[in-house]
N, C-alpha and C positions, 0 to 999 in steps of 0.2 A: 853442326856445321853450317856455315853461312852460305847463302845462295851463290855468291861470286866464286867462293872457293870450290863449290860443287861444279860450277860451270867450267872453271879452269881445269879441274881434275878430269872432267868428261872430255874436254878437248885434247888433253894430253893422252888420255886413253885412246881416243879416236886416231890421233896421229900415229901412235905406236901400232895400233891395229892396221892402219893404212900401210905403214912401212912393211909390216909383216906380210900383208896381202900382196904388196907390190913384189916383194921377194918371191912370194909363191907364184905370182902371175908370171914372173920371169921364168920360172921353171915350168909352169904348167901352160902358160899361155898368157900373153900380155893382155889381150882383150877380155879374156874371161876374168882375169884377176882384177882388171879395172872395174868391170861390171860388179863383181862381188864387193870390191872395195867401196864402190859408190853406194851399194845397197847397205853395207855395214855402216858407212858414214851417215847415211840418212837415218838409219835406225838409231844410231848413237845420238844424233842430234835430237831425234824425237824423244828419246829417253831422257836426255839432258834437260830438254824443255819441261817434260813432265816432272822431273825431279825439282826443277826450279819453281814451277807452279805450286807443287806440293809444299815445298819449303816456304814459299810466300804465304800459302794458306795457313800452315802451322804457325808461322810467326804472327800472322794477324790474329789467330785464335788465342795464342798466348798473351798477346798484347791486350785483347778484349777481356780475357779472364783476369789479368792483373789489374786492369782498369776497374772492372766490376768489383773485385775484392777490395781495392783501395776505396771505392765509393762506399761500400758497406761499412768498412772500418770508420770512415769519416762520418757516416750517418750515425753510427753507434756513439762515437765521441760527441757528436752534436746533441744526441738525446741525453747523454749523461750530463752534459753541460747545462741543458735545459732543465733537467730535474734538479740539479744543484741550485740553479737560479730560482726555481719554484720554491724549494725548501727555504732558501734565504729570504724570499719574499714573504712566505708564511711566518717565519720567525720574526721578521720585521713587523708584520701585522700584529703578531701576538705581543711583542714588546710594546708596541704602540697602545694596544688594548690594556695591558697591565699598567702602563704609565697613566692612561686615562683613569683607570680604577683607583690607582693610588692617589691621584690628584683629587678624585671625587671623595674618597674616604678621608683624605687630609682636610678637605673643606668641611665635610660633615663633622669630623672631630673638632675642628676649630669652632664650628657652630655649637656643638654640644658643650665644649669647654666654656664658651661664652655664656651659654644658657645656665650652666651650673654656677658659674661665677655670679651671674645675675640673681639666681635663686638664693645663693648664699648671702648675697648682699641684702636681698629681700628678707631672708630669715633673720639676719642680724638686725635689720630695721624693725621687723615684727617683734623680735625678742625685746628690743629696747622699748617699743610701744607697749608690749605686754607688761614689762616690768614697771613701766610708768603707770599703767592702768591698775596693776596690783597694788602699787604704793598708794594710788588714789583711793582704791577700794578699801584698803586697810585703814586709811585715815577716816573714810566715811563710816566704816564698820565701828571703829573706835568711838567716833562721835555719836553714832546712833545707839550702839549697844553699851556704850560706856565701858568698853573692854580695852585692856592694854594689848599691845602687840603679842605678848606671850600667850595671853588667854585666847586671843583670836587664832593664833597658830595652833593651839591645842584643839580648839573646836574644828578647825580645818582638818587636822590630822585624824580626829575621831571620825569625821565624815568620810575621809579617804579610807580609813580602816574598815568602816562598815561596807563601803563599796567593794573593797578587795576581799571581804570575808569569804565570799563564795569561791573566788579564785584560790584563796589560801586553802579552803576546805578541799577543793578538787586536787590541789597539789599534794596535800597531806594524804588524801585517799590514794592517789597514784603511788606515792612513796610507800604507803602501807601495803599496797598490792605487790610492789616490787620486793619489799622485805618478806612478805608472806611467801612469795614464790621462791625466793632463795632459801628460806627456812624449810619450805616444803621439799625442795630438792635435796637439801642436806638430810632431812628426816627420811626421805625415800631411800637415799643411799644407805643410811644406817640400817633401816628396816630390811632393805633388800639383802644386805650382808647377813643380818640375823636369820632371815628365812633360808638363805642359801646354805647356812651352816647348821641348820636344824631341820629334821623331818619327824613327823609324828603320825601314827596311825589314827584314822578317824574312829569315833565311838558311836554307839547307839544307846538310846535311852532305855532304862529299865524301871518302870514304875511298879512292876510286879515281877515275881519270880515264878518260873514254870518248872515243875518237877515231872519228869517223864517216868511213867510206871512200867514195870516189866510186863504186866498183863492187866486186863480189865477187872479181874477178880480182886486185885489189890485195892481198888477203891472201897469195896465192902469191908475189907480188913482194916483199912485206915479209919473208916467211919465207926466200925465196931458195933457191938450190940447196943441198940437204942442210942447210938451216937456217942458212947462214952469215950471212945478213943479220940475222935476228932475234937471233942470238948476238952479232953486232957491236953492235947497238942496246943489248941488255941489258948488255953489257960496258962500253960507253961511258957509259951513263947510270946503271947500277946499279939498274935497275927490272926488273920481271917483266912480260912481255907475255902476255896471255891471249887466245888466238885459239880461239874455239869455234864452235858452229853458229849463233850469232846472226848474222843477215845484216848485212853492211856495217858491222860494228862490231868494234873492237879495244879491249880493256880494259887500261889501264896501272895496275899495282899496285905501291905502294912505301910504306914507313912514313915516308919523308922527302918532305914535300910539295914541296920545291924540286926534287928530282930528278924527281918525278912530273911537275911542270909543264915541266921542261926536256925530258923525253922526249916529252911531248904536243906541244909546239911543234916539236921536231925531226921527229917523224913528219909533222906537217902540212906542214912545209917540204919534206921529201923527196917527199911525194906531189905537191905542186905542181911541184917541179922534175922529177920523173919519173926521175931517176938514183938508183937505190937499190942501192948496193954498199958494201962495207966501208970503202973509202977515203973515199968521199963521206959516209958516215955519220959518220965521225970528224970531218971538217971541219965538218959542219953542227952536230953536238953541241957542238963547241968554240965555234963562233960563237954559238949560242943560249945557252950557259953565260955567255959574256962579256956578252951583252945582258941576261941575267937579273940579273947583278950590278948593272948600271945600272938595270934596272927596279926591283929591290928598293930601291936607294938612293933612287930618285925617289919610290917609294910612301911610304917613311918620311918624306921631306922634305915631301911633300904633306900627310901627316897632321899633322905638327908645324905647318906653315903654317896649316892649316885651324883648328887649335885656338889658335894665337897664344900659344905658351908659350915663345918665345925660342930661343936656341941650345942645341944638344945634341951630345954627342960623336958622331962619324961612325959608330963601331961600334954605338952604341946606335940610331942612325938606321937602320942596315942591319938590325939585329935587329928593329926595328919593321916594316920592309918585309917581312921574312920571315914575320911574323905574318899577312900577307895571304893566305898559302897554308896556314894552319893552322886547323883546325876543332876545336871541342870540343862534343860533344853536338849537332852540327848547326849550331852558331853560329860564324861567322867570328870568329877571335880578335882581329884588328885592328879590325873593326867593333865588336866587344864592348868593346875597350879604349877606343876613341874615345867610345863611348856612355857608359862609366863616367866618362871624363874630363869629358864635358859635364855629366852628372848631378852629379858632385862639385863642379865649378865653380859650378853654379847654387846648390847648397845652401850652399857656402862663401860665396857672395855674399849669400845671405839671412841668414847668421849673422855677416857682417862680417869674414870671414877672408880670407887671401891667396888670391884666386881663381886666379891663374896657377900658384902652387905646388900648389894642390889639383888642378887639371887635369893638371899634370905627374905627380903621384902616381897619379892615376887612369889615365893613359895607360900608365904603366910597370908597373902592378901585376901584369900577366901576362907581362912580358917574358921570364921564364924559359921560357915555352912555345916560344920560338923555338929553344931548344937542348936541351930536356929529352929529346928522342929521340936526341940524340947523346952526352950526358954523364950520369953517374950522379947521382941526386938528384932531389928533387921540383922542380916549377917555382917554388915559393916560395923554396927554398934557392938554386937557381941564379939566380933573378931578383935576390935581395938581394945575392948575391955579385957579379953583373955591375954592379949599380947602385953598390955601394961601389967597385968597381974603376975605374969611370969618373967618380968624384967627384960623385955625386948627393947632394942634401941628405939629412941624417939623417932628416927627416920622410918623405921619399920612400922611403928604405930601410925605415923602420919600417912604412910603409903596405904595402909589398910583403910584409914578414914577417908582418904581423898580419891581412891581409884574409881569411884562412881560420881565424883564431883560434889559430895555432901559437904566436904571441908576443903578449904584452899590448900594446895600442895605447898609445903614449906621447903622442899628440897627437889633438886632435879631428878633424884632417884625415884621420888614419888610420881613425877611426871612420866618417867620411863615405865613404871609399873602400870600406870593407866593405859599407856600406849600399847604395851605388850598384852595387857588383858583384852583390849579391843582387837588386837591382831589375832590372838588365839581364838577368840570367840567368833570373829567375823570370817575366818577362812572357810572356803566352801566345804560343806559336809560336816562342819564341827557341831552345829546346832540346827535344830528344826523345831517347828511349832505346828500346832494343829491348823487345819484350813480355816476354822471359825475364828481363831485368834488372829490368824494372818489377815483375813478380810476385815475384821474389826479394827486392826491396827492401821490398815490403809485408809479406812473410812475416817478414823479419828485424825489421822495425819492431814487429810484433805479438809476436814471440818475446821481444824485449828487454823489452817492457812486461809480459808475463805472467810474467817471471822473478822479479818482486818478490813477497814474502810479503804476503798480504792482497789481492792483485789477483784479482778474480773473472773479468772478461772484458776483452779489449782489441780494438778495432776500428780499422783504418787506413781513413780516409775521405778524401773530396775528393782522389782520385788520389794518396794518400800525403802530402798536405800537412797532415794533422791526424791525430793518434793519440788516440782517445777511450778512456779507461780507467775501468772500473767497479770500485770497491773495496768490500771487505766492511766495513760500518760498525762491526762489533764488534772488528775488528783494526786499523783505521786511523781515527784521529779527525781532526777538522778541522785541527788544527795540524800533525799528521804529514803531511797531504796536501801541504802546501807543500814539505816536505823531499823527499817522494817525487817530486813533479813536477820539482823542481830536479835531483835525481839522475838521473831518466829523461832529462831534457834533455841533461845532460852525457854520458851514455852514448851517446845518439843522435849527438851531435856527434863523439864520439871513435871510434865503431865503424862508422858508416854513411857512405856517399858518396851525396849526393843533390843535385839542383838546387834552388835557392830556399831556402825555410824550411819547417820542420815545427812545427806548433802542438801543444802537449801539453795535453790537457784531462782532468782527473780529476773523476769524479762519485761522490759519496757520498750514498746514499739510504737512509733508515730507514723501514721500513713496519711498521705494527702492525695486525693483523687479529684480529677476534673474531667468532664465529659466534653469532647470536641465534636461539634455537629456541623 
């Protein structure tokens, strides 16, 4: 409500009240009514003034608040405008900076382009001068050496070839390493497949046979009166019986494993029978010998049947059976031969070769060990001779001859046989040797390595499976190391006997030191 309207309304109210009071005064008394009306009128005027003043104050307060709110909004809009102006100024500065950078880069690019063009022009000029000088030198060379241009070119090419010989050798060496690495990876995959598909129990060596006695008294009965029984046994079997203080044990010693096995079985039969006398001993030995021939034949046939390699000459089958009683570095030779046959067959199958022929070559690779203690010659020579005698395939014969590197392999199957032989012999626990032989082999290995000129130190590590050689850098360069490593490998193969493989590692190190004071 506006102040004017409030004033008017208050006046109207006062008039009405006055009329009413006058009417009342007329009835109650004029004076009294006037007095009351006057009082009421004054009070109404005072209230009207208060109302007007309050209305004015409220109006002023509202106007002040509206003005203050308008000023705040205006200030906020000004701040936003200022921020927008600042952003625009910063963007303008950034654009100016970028423009300056682009101009600078453009100038640098122009300078570089000009420099490159100048250098190209200089190169063309130098090439022309060089060609001119080459022509002049060729003319001088022809005049001095009396050579035609073709001969001079040949001499120049020879000089360049000699200069590049080292680079070519390094390149060939690098390519050879890459090829060897790829070949080694493929070989590892094939060998890993063969190992995963075959498992074999480990064996122990038997150079003697031990017979357990039921009681200590049995030793006296075996010896007999004046030693006649033990003499009869040794004469009939061709073995030596060793009877010592070891309780309830007799040792049978003989270089021939078949004789040793016959003597062991004969003793066990005699002890069970209880009749130990010269006549009975001869009968039992004869009977066991006959049974042993049958056992040997059966063992050979079982090995062939297990490997599924077809028919084989009976004499070869018998020789295979005899390998059952032959040990090499603690490894049973027949089990080793069957293991090699399995490995060779698996690898041949992976390469798409004749699997049956590969297994046959692997089985017969050590056949010479069945007779090498009876005849002169190595087991390789005797094995190849026996295989030829009984009509084996030429690949089988070559595999026997080459599995120790005595003869070059003529077929990939022969290479597989050599790899499988190494794999079977080198697996942990397959073979062992005496401590004396082991130490002697390590000493020989280090001695051979240190015999080369330029070798500083040599160490046999990993139980003799690696020889690590430190060379003097001023006497042996990088390219000579390849030849030294190859020669060292050849000497180790020719002069040492060892199970598995030996890795040859040459190390050439150059050190330069200065002392700062």
